[in-house]
C-alpha positions, 0 to 999 in steps of 0.5 A: 567689935566687942562680943557681948552676950547675956551669959558672959555679962551676968556669969558672975552674978547669982541674981536674975538680971534683965537687960533693957535696951533703951534705944529706938526700934530701928537701932534695936533691929539693926543689932542688939544683945540676944535676950535684951528687952527693948523699952524705948527711953521715950516710952519710959518717960511717957507711958510705960513707967508703971511697968518698971 
């Protein structure tokens, strides 16, 4: 298993980053990267595009 954290993902970046998880709610609940925001791809397409 690959160990992935927000800190090591962006440790070389000097910019603020947001990690979006676009999977289904049940997939996110099973496992997700700490600090990732859930924004289901179906919701993006239908009702949440203005938030982006």
